[in-house]
Steps between C-alpha positions, in 0.01 A plus 500: 500500500302475177593719208286573196640589159494659253354807659335650304356185341303466178346151491669266749605551860810301586623441851791360692549358850164322500415166660217425257245477781415870527153635431511822298237774478533758224334829590425803288598852607187541716548170682252282313602137456526423128678164507592242762678170485829316542672531161517874433809445283300281258224758441467731202412850620511667158129585538567736793507874447827684557538627853577416860428155647579324824573138581415375846674185619560378855360825647750709302419744220719548191451786253508425127449719196335374182626670186 
């Protein structure tokens, strides 16, 4: 089971229990894809507005809040 932290996040999304082979899709609050790739933990998301986001990975959805 993946876990994302900190939640809420400000610039970086960290995660644990990953294999390193997952494909991540970051979605905004209305379900639009705004980022996709393998290394979500290496991305700087400081440019995102505060609010609700979702990460889809392996057909599962995780809720994250950007502060």
